[in-house]
C-alpha positions in Angstrom: 0.0 0.0 0.0 1.4 3.4 -0.9 2.0 5.8 1.9 -0.2 8.4 0.2 -3.2 6.0 0.1 -2.7 5.4 3.8 -2.8 9.1 4.6 -5.7 9.9 2.3 -7.7 6.9 3.6 -7.0 7.8 7.2 -8.1 11.4 6.8 -11.4 10.4 5.2 -12.0 7.8 8.0 -11.1 10.2 10.9 -12.9 13.2 9.6 -15.9 11.3 8.4 -16.2 9.9 12.0 -15.3 13.1 13.8 -17.6 15.5 11.8 -20.5 13.2 10.9 -22.1 13.5 14.3 -24.5 16.3 16.1 -28.6 16.9 16.6 -31.1 17.8 19.3 -31.1 21.2 21.1 -29.6 21.0 24.6 -29.6 23.8 27.2 -26.3 25.5 27.6 -24.9 25.2 31.1 -24.3 28.5 33.0 -20.5 27.8 32.9 -19.7 25.9 29.6 -17.0 23.3 29.7 -15.6 24.5 26.4 -16.2 27.9 24.7 -15.9 29.4 21.3 -12.4 30.0 20.1 -9.5 28.5 18.2 -7.9 25.3 19.4 -4.9 23.3 18.1 -5.7 19.6 17.7 -2.8 17.9 19.6 -4.1 14.4 18.9 -7.2 12.7 17.5 -8.3 9.1 18.1 -11.1 7.8 15.9 -12.6 4.7 14.4 -11.2 3.9 11.0 -11.3 1.1 8.5 -7.8 0.4 7.2 -7.1 -2.5 4.9 -10.7 -3.7 5.5 -10.2 -3.9 9.3 -12.1 -1.7 11.7 -9.9 -0.3 14.4 -9.3 2.7 16.6 -6.3 4.7 15.4 -4.7 7.8 17.1 -2.6 10.3 15.3 -0.7 13.2 17.0 1.6 16.0 16.5 4.5 13.9 17.8 3.7 11.1 15.3 2.1 7.6 15.4 3.5 4.4 13.9 1.0 2.4 11.9 1.5 -1.0 10.2 -0.5 -1.6 7.0 -1.8 -4.9 5.7 1.4 -5.8 3.9 3.4 -5.3 7.1 5.0 -2.0 6.2 5.3 0.5 9.0 4.4 4.1 8.4 4.8 7.2 10.6 1.7 9.5 10.6 2.0 13.0 12.0 -0.8 15.6 12.1 -1.3 19.3 12.7 -4.8 20.5 13.1 -7.2 23.2 14.2 -10.8 23.2 15.6 -12.4 26.6 15.3 -15.6 27.0 17.3 -17.8 30.1 16.4 -20.2 31.7 18.8 -23.2 30.8 16.5 -22.6 27.0 16.8 -20.7 26.7 13.5 -17.3 25.1 13.6 -14.5 24.0 11.3 -12.1 21.1 11.7 -8.9 21.3 9.6 -6.3 18.5 9.7 -3.1 18.1 7.8 -1.7 14.6 8.0 1.7 13.6 6.7 2.7 9.9 6.1 6.4 9.1 6.2 7.4 12.8 5.8 5.6 13.2 2.5 3.5 16.3 1.6 0.5 16.4 3.9 -3.0 15.6 2.9 -5.3 18.4 4.1 -8.9 18.1 5.0 -11.0 21.1 6.0 -14.6 20.4 7.0 -17.4 22.6 8.3 -19.2 21.3 11.3 -21.6 22.3 14.1 -21.2 22.2 17.9 -23.1 22.5 21.1 -22.3 22.3 24.8 -24.6 21.0 27.6 -22.8 21.0 30.9 -19.7 18.8 30.5 -21.0 17.3 27.2 -19.8 18.5 23.8 -21.8 17.7 20.7 -20.0 17.6 17.3 -21.9 17.2 14.1 -21.8 17.8 10.4 -22.3 21.2 8.7 -26.0 20.8 8.3 -26.5 20.1 12.0 -29.2 17.6 11.1 -27.2 14.4 10.9 -25.8 12.1 13.6 -23.7 13.8 16.3 -20.9 12.5 18.4 -21.3 13.2 22.2 -18.0 13.8 24.0 -17.4 14.2 27.7 -15.3 17.3 28.3 -12.5 17.4 30.9 -9.6 19.7 31.4 -6.1 18.4 32.1 -2.8 20.2 32.2 -3.8 23.1 30.0 -5.6 20.9 27.5 -9.3 20.3 26.7 -9.8 16.5 26.4 -13.0 15.4 24.5 -13.7 11.7 25.3 -16.2 10.1 23.0 -19.3 8.5 24.7 -22.1 8.0 22.1 -23.4 8.9 18.6 -26.9 10.4 18.7 -29.5 11.1 16.0 -31.4 14.4 15.6 -33.9 13.4 18.3 -31.1 12.7 20.8 -31.5 8.9 20.5 -28.3 6.9 20.9 -27.5 5.2 17.6 -23.8 4.3 18.1 -21.0 3.8 20.5 -18.2 6.5 20.5 -16.2 5.1 23.4 -12.5 5.1 22.6 -12.7 8.2 20.4 -10.8 11.2 21.7 -9.7 14.7 20.6 -7.1 16.5 22.6 -7.2 20.3 22.1 -4.9 23.1 23.1 -6.1 26.7 23.1 -3.6 28.7 21.1 -3.2 32.0 19.4 -3.8 31.7 15.7 -0.3 33.1 14.9 1.5 30.5 17.0 -0.4 27.6 15.4 -0.3 28.8 11.8 3.5 28.8 11.8 3.8 25.1 12.6 4.1 22.4 9.9 3.1 18.8 9.5 6.7 17.8 8.9 10.0 19.5 8.2 10.0 18.8 4.5 6.8 20.7 3.7 6.8 23.4 6.4 5.9 26.3 4.1 2.9 24.5 2.4 1.5 23.1 5.6 1.8 26.5 7.4 0.1 28.3 4.5 -2.8 25.8 4.3 -3.5 25.8 8.0 -3.1 29.6 8.3 -5.7 30.0 5.5 -8.0 27.6 7.4 -7.7 29.7 10.5 -8.1 33.0 8.7 -11.3 32.0 6.9 -13.3 31.3 10.0 
């Protein structure tokens, strides 16, 4: 399997899962556990189907080793941003590099809501399935731990346990200057800066 196919397939699997989930209206707590702003995605763990096998895979800024069906090992690194707007719109942008190659960039619109310590992340329409995450804060990070997928009426339709997104609140300028890997620093910085600027 070519490294580029691994990266492209992983981006589709991760972002399809991470953004394909959000629905019913929930009251906002007096003190929300997460607020509108720009967050760097330090790591993301999601369900993915690689080489026909369902598995939970985590990628991070520091890199994750992954073995494909032929036994070849690949190093995946990511840089990403989650931008939450006051009006419930959001944007998830990830740049994933496989073995130091040029990164594949995925930039998806989404919707979000908060109810107490629950964070709901869904597709851009806001009408599809949403993933419910428990929010906790740890050492300057916001950790979103998956708990369930719910439909528009709030009915549980899937299990999201094992999924996780680790966020770090950062200034846009600090994040935009970082790259997916050293070989493509200018391109990755430009693409992520454009994503941050557009929101």
